[in-house]
N, C-alpha and C positions, 0 to 999 in steps of 0.2 A: 072150734079150738081158734086158729088162723084168723079168722074176723078179730074174734077176741086181743087178741096180739098186735095186732095190725093200730086197730081204736085204745089203745095201748098206750101205741109209743104212739101214733098223735097227742091223745092228751100228756104226755110226757117234755111232745118240745113245743107243747103252747105253754107249758106253764114252768118248761126254761126257757120262751119268748118275754112271759112274762114278769120272772126273775131280774130277765135285764133290761126290762124300760128302766127308763134315766127319766128322770125326772131334776125337773131347776127353771132358774130364768137366764135367759137369753139377752145379751145386749149386743145390739148389733151399728157400730160406727158409720157405714157403709166403705167409703173408699177416708176417711179419719180415722189414724191413731185414737185411743183411749182408751186412760185407766177408769177404774174401776171400786169402790168402795163399793160397804154395804155395811152401814154404824160404824164409821169412818176407819176399820179394814181396808186394806189394799187388796183388791180379787186379784188378778193379775197384772203379766210388766203389759209395756205398751201394745194394743196390736187394738186391730180392727170388728173383733166376733168374740166377746168373753162370755164363759159361761158355766155357770157356777148351781154344780150338781151338790141331789142327798143334802137338799134344805128343808128342814122341817115345817109343816102350814105355820100359818105367824106375819105378820105384819113387818115388813123391809124396808127401811130408810136406803136404798142408793143415789149413791152419787157417781157422774161419769161428766167428766174430766176431758178436754182434748186433751194432745199431748205429743211423739214422734218420737216412730223408731230410736233405742239404745245400744251403742254398744257397747260390746263387755265391759261391762266395768264403769261409763260414764253412768254420772247419776240421773237418772228419769226425770223429765222436767215435765212437774206439773200448771199447765196451763189451761186456758177461760176453760170455764164450768158450764154444762153441754144441758145439766140433770142432772136434780136435784127431787127425789121425790120419796115420797111412804107407801109401799106399795102393797101389797095384801097377797101373798104366795096358796096356791090351798093344798098344795106336799106333793100331791101328783101328778095335773100335768106339766111341762113346757109353757112357760111363761115369755114372751116374747113383747125387747123391748125396745126398736128402732133409734137412734139420735138422732136428727140434721144435725149438720154441723153450724151452720148462721142459733141454735138453740130453741130450735124449736121441736116439741115432741110429736110423730104419730106411731101411737101404737096402732101394730099390725100391719099398718102398709109400710112399704121395702121397700122410702124415701130414699135420693144418697145426697150431700151435703155439696154438694156447689167446693171444689177446691181453690177457689179467689176465695170462699168463705172463711177458709179454715184460718184464725188468729192465736195459737200458742201460744198466748199471753196471757200473764194474771192482772194487767189492768182494765183484758177486757168485759173482770167480772162489773164494772164501774159502767158499762155499754148499755142503752138499753136496748130490755132482750127486742128481739120481732113479732113478737105477740103483743108490747102492750105499744110501742112503733108504732103498729098499725092500729093499733086504734089514736096514739095519739096521734097522728097525721087525718087522725077522721075529722076532729077536731077539729083540727089547723082548718080543714077545708068548711068547716060549714061556719067560720069566721065570715063576716063578708070583707071584713076593711079589713086594710094592710096593715095599718097602725096597728091590732087585737092578735092577728097572725102572729108578726113580730114579737107581743110582749110574751105570746103564750110560746112561744120558742127561744126566747133569754130564760122562763122563769124554766125549764125543760135541760138548756142548760148549768145549768145554776145544780141539777137535783142528779143532769147523767152527761157520756160523754154519746156520741154515737161512732157512725163508722160512714169514709165516703157515699155508701150507695144510699144508707140514711136521708143523708144533706141532698143529694140528689134526688130524690123522690120529694124533699119538700123545696125545693126548685125551679123542679114540675113546677110547680103551682101553678108560677110565675111563666107572662111569656115573655113580657122587658127582662131583657138584658143587667142593666141599675137594678131590679131590684134581683133579679137569682145573685145576683155579684156581693151583697147585704149582706146576705145570707150564709153567702161563702167565708168572710170573711165573721162571718159573728162567726161561723161553728170553726173557723180553722180550729183556732185554739183547742181544739176539745174536741177535734179530730184521731182516732186513735192506730186506723194505719192511712197513714199519711201521706208514704209512699203512691197512694191509688188516689189519690186528690187530683190527680193530672186528669179522670176521666169525670170531674166531676165541672174541670178547665170545659175542658172539648167541647163540654156542650153547649157554649157558650158563643150566639153567631156570630160578631166584630172577632174581628182577632186584635183590634186593639183594644181590646177588653179581655180580648186571655192574655195576654202580651199584662198588660198592666194586671191583673191577677197570680200573674208566672210573676210578677214582679215582686207580692206581696206577701206570697208567701217565702222564698228565694229572703225580704228583709222579716219575715217575722224568723227562719233559718238562722242571722246574724246574728239577731237581739238577746237568740236562748243563750 
């Protein structure tokens, strides 16, 4: 009789544990505060991790935006979109989505965005995504002639903005300062994080060229 009672208690505990199992979709922004939307509806306040529980099985359009922590009564700042996918959820498990602050998505990977990449501003919607930029950089590298490379960059600038880091990657294709400066001057008007452009200028070999680029940047700021 005692064994029957013990077995019954274990069965009840197991059933209770199963009943308490929570399912849903968990979105992890790493160190970057995020806003999460399902089908256009905001699901959480600014947070680094958002868990949406008790969802039915089916397809969900998930959007994630960079933001910043908001004070009570302060308007929520909706910045750069980091993720926009239509995903399927089975209704039973916990689906993990890890969002990289640079716009890269690595499902199932505990990656973390670099703080220097956090850019909560809607103007970043025009920036070429990192995935697309990698392909673009690869195509530019394939061009053997400088003029053809420059034309590819000009064409890309007509449709997209760039970050200082992306500009730096393109300048590294060249050895001489003159070539690098040509790219810098061409891209600077379409650089969204101009405050970080000093990191690109710093790679120039000669101080005279760095001075020239600094004057170019200063002159551009006065013209606007």
